N, C-alpha and C positions, 0 to 999 in steps of 0.2 A: 256741422250743423253749427251755425254762425251763432256768435254772441250774443245773448240779450234777443233773438227771434225765437218765439215759441214756435216750434213744429208740432204737427198733430198726426197722428197714426190715423186710417180710415181703412178697416177691414170689410170688405164687401163677398157675402157669401151665397151660395145656394144648396141646399142640401134636400135629397127626396124626404117630403114628409114619412114614407115608409119607413126611414131610419130613425126609427124613434127613440130609441135607447142611445144611439150613438151622437145623435143630433143633443138630447138632454145632456150628455157627458159633455161635450163641446160647449153647451150654454152654461152648464155649471164653470166650466174653465174659464170662459170668458167673464163671467160676473165675479169670479174670484179674481180677476186682474183689475176690476172696477171700471169695466166698459159703460160708456153710455150709449144708449139705443137710439138711433136717429131715425130709423125706421126697421120696419123687418128683413134683417139679413144685412144692415149697415149698422157698424159699431165703432166707436170714436174712443181716442185715449190721446192725454198728450204723450209727447215723442220721448223716448229715452232709448237706449240700446238694450236693455233687460226687458223694456216691454216689447220693443221691435221682436226680439227672439223668441219672447212667449208667443206674439201674435203670429210668427213665422211658423212656428211649431203647431199652433192649431189650425192654420192654413193647411200645413202639409197633410194633417190628420185629415182634413176635410175633403182632401184631391184624393186621400188612398180610399175613403169611404164613396167615392165617384161623384163626388160633388163639385163646385168650383169655388175659388176662392181668390181674391185679388186685394192685395196689401199696399195702399200706397203712402206716402208721406207727403206732406205739404206744409208750406210757411203759412202762417196766420193771416197773411196777406190776399191769401189765394180763397179766403173762405168768408163770404156775405155773414154779417151779424156776429162776427167773432167775439165780440163782448158780452155775448148770452151763453157761449159755451162753457165758461167754470160753472153756471149757474144748474149745468146737467150733470156735476158730480159733487153737489152739495151732501153731505154727509150729516146735515145736522140731526135729522130724525133718526139715524142710525146710534150717534152719540148719546141721543137723549132716552132713546131706550137701553142703551148700556147704563147710563146714571141710573136708570130705574132699577133694572137688577141688580146694580151694586147695593141702591138703598134695602131693598128686599134682602139681600144676601148679610149687610150688617145687621138688620133687625132679628135674622135667623141665627147668625153666629152663634151668640153663646148659648144654643140649645143644641148645638152640634158638637159631634165628637170631632178632636181636632183632626183626623186624617179627611174626614167627609169635607170638613170647613178648608182643608188645605186643596182637597180636589176642585171644589167649587170656586175658589178663588183664582187657581191656575185656570179654571176654564174663562172666567170674567178677564184676566190678563192678556189669555189668546185672542178673545173675544176683541179687546181693546187694540191689541197689535193688528189684527187683519183689518179693521177699520182703518186705522192710520197707516196703514201700509196703501192704501186707495185714495187718502185724504189728500188729493194733488193739490188742493187750492185752500190751506187750512184757515178756519176762522176761530173766534173763541171758544166753540162748543169743543173745540179738541183740548184746549188747555183746562177747561171745567171737566173733562171726562178724565184726564190726568190727575187732576187734584182729588177727584172723587175717587180713583182707583189707589191713591195715596193714603187716604183716609181709611179705605178698606184696609190696607197694610196694618195701619194703626190699630185699627179692631183687631184684626187677627191677634197681635202680639199682646194686646191688653188682655185677651180671652186665653191664649196658651203659651205665651213666653212672656209673663211678669216680670221677668229680671231684664228683659229689655232695656238699654240705658237710652237714657234722656239726654239731649243736646245740651251741652255747655255752651256759655257764651265766653268765648276766651280767645286770646291768641296761640297760635300753633308756633311754638318755637323750634328754630332750625338745629337739627343734632347732629353730632359726629359718629358717623356707624360705627370707627374702630373703638368706641367707648361702650358698644353694645354686643361685643362678641362673647360667646360661650355662656350666655344668662339663661335663666329660667325666666319662661313668660307662662302666665297663667290666665286662664280664661274660663267661662262656664262651660259645663259638660254637655256632651250631645251638640257639638256645633253646628251652625247652620252657616249659609253662605258669606256670610260677612267674617265671621271667626273662621272657617275654614280657609278663606281668601287668605284674609291675615297673616295666619300661620303659614300658609305658603310662602307669601312675601317676605314673612321674617327668615324663613329658612333659605329662601332662594336668593334675597337681595341685602339683607342685612346683617343677619346673623346665623350663617351657616352652621354653627355648632350649637344653635337653640336646644333646649330641652323644654316640653311642655309639661303643665299640669292641668289637669281638668278638673274645675271646682265645683262640688254639690252646690254650695252658695258663696256668692260673691266675697260673704265675710270670712272665708275660710283660706282667703290668698296668702300664702308665706311672706312673712316679712321682706325677705330678700328675692322674691320673685316679681318680674315688671306684668301687671295686671294690664288686660285688654279687653275692650267690648264689655263692660259693665261700669255702671256710676262708681266714680270714684278712682276707677282704674287709671294707671298712667297714661294708656292710649284708649280712648273712647270717643263718641260722637260728641262734635264741635259746630257748632250752628247748623249748617245743612249739610255736613260731610259726615259721612259713615265712618266707622274706625279703620277699613281700608285706604280712605282718601285719605284719613289723617296721618295716617303710617308714611303715606307717599310724601304728603306735604312735610311731615317730620323729618324726612330723610332725602329731602330734594329729589325725589324719584318721580314726582308728579308730570315731567315733561316726557318721559319714555313712553313713546307712541303705546306700546302693547298694555303699560300697565295704566295708563290712562284710560284706555277701552275697557280693561276690565274694571278699573274702576267706577266707568260709567254702570256696567252690566251689574256689580255688587251693589251700587246704590238703589239701581231700579228694583232688584228683588229685595232689598232691605228694608225700604222706606217707600217704596213708590216713585214716581216721576215717569218722565218721557220713556215709553218702551225701547227697549233694546233688543232686534231680532234675535240674539241668540238666547236670550234670558229664559224662555219657556223651556227650552231643550236641557239647558245647562240645571235647570231646576227640578227637571224631572231625572236627571240622572244623577243628583245629589240625594233625592228622596231614594232613589233607587239603591244608592250607597250605603245610604242609614239603615235601609231595610236589612241588607246584607252584612254589614260590620257594626257589632254589638260593642267593640272596644272602639275607643275615639281613637288611640294611636293606629290602630288599622285603618280607620275611616280615615283619617288626615293621610296617611300613607297612599289610600286609593284616589283619595280626591286630589291629591298633589299631581297625580298625571293629567287630571283632567285640566287643571289649571296650567299645566305645562305646555300641554296641545293647545289650549286657547292661547296662550300667549304667543305662541309659535305662528299660529294661524293669523293673529293680529299682526303680527311682523311681517308674514308674507303679503298679508293682503287679501281682501274677500274681492274675486273676479264678479260676484253678483251684484256688488252694491254700486251705486251709481257714481 
């Protein structure tokens, strides 16, 4: 595919109207890919290798059901009225509907139990991610939706995580890792993603001899401990960075690909921002781990394996990414 030349995928299909349930299944699959409908049985997508693979899979299923399917790829120069095509993929209405749902959730959140509030927030995050995955020609509406979701995270924290740190305005000094070996590290008990990921980072890349103390309240931090992820801690939120990202910068680790990708994921789950595809899955696994592990040391040991696997996956590379 030549650089800077937009290519388009066109799927032409015919399937007997008697195949009601399979036809509906295929339509749902196509809709989830974000296709534009040019006419009945003719669907359009901006080309990419992953979208071609997905459409080829649907074409194969159509043929297995006794229908006909043709998938072709064309350059933009071969299509009349090319300037009008991006408007077929306008997701403004979807983003507006999501923002309305987020506002409704924010108003209801203080009356919800924490688990139900978290469940509904996760559904909203999934919804945002699914829209952004098919927002092929982003406009301002997507940024507004991302901002609204970050505001929702802040509402959740105010309701259920009152000790969540507020960002400092400060320079992040560069530190020598050799001066931080064998230290005691302290953070708030029942850790969530930022604290768990930070503990994993500390153990794997900063202080392999680290010991951890889980605090009922930040003011109980021992004087000889290095506090993290609470107001007044040695390492906490700075400007737009969450604690994990501050640790990366402090110990010159932010240029490592696997760690920087985990930083993006932790940032999204902790304070919102541009969705990360793996975020919802990791969030569900951490929620499950918290249900199973009532001891914070056991929880850390359990989630360390999750972050080990995630780090290795990022180093290996994701074949499904563009």
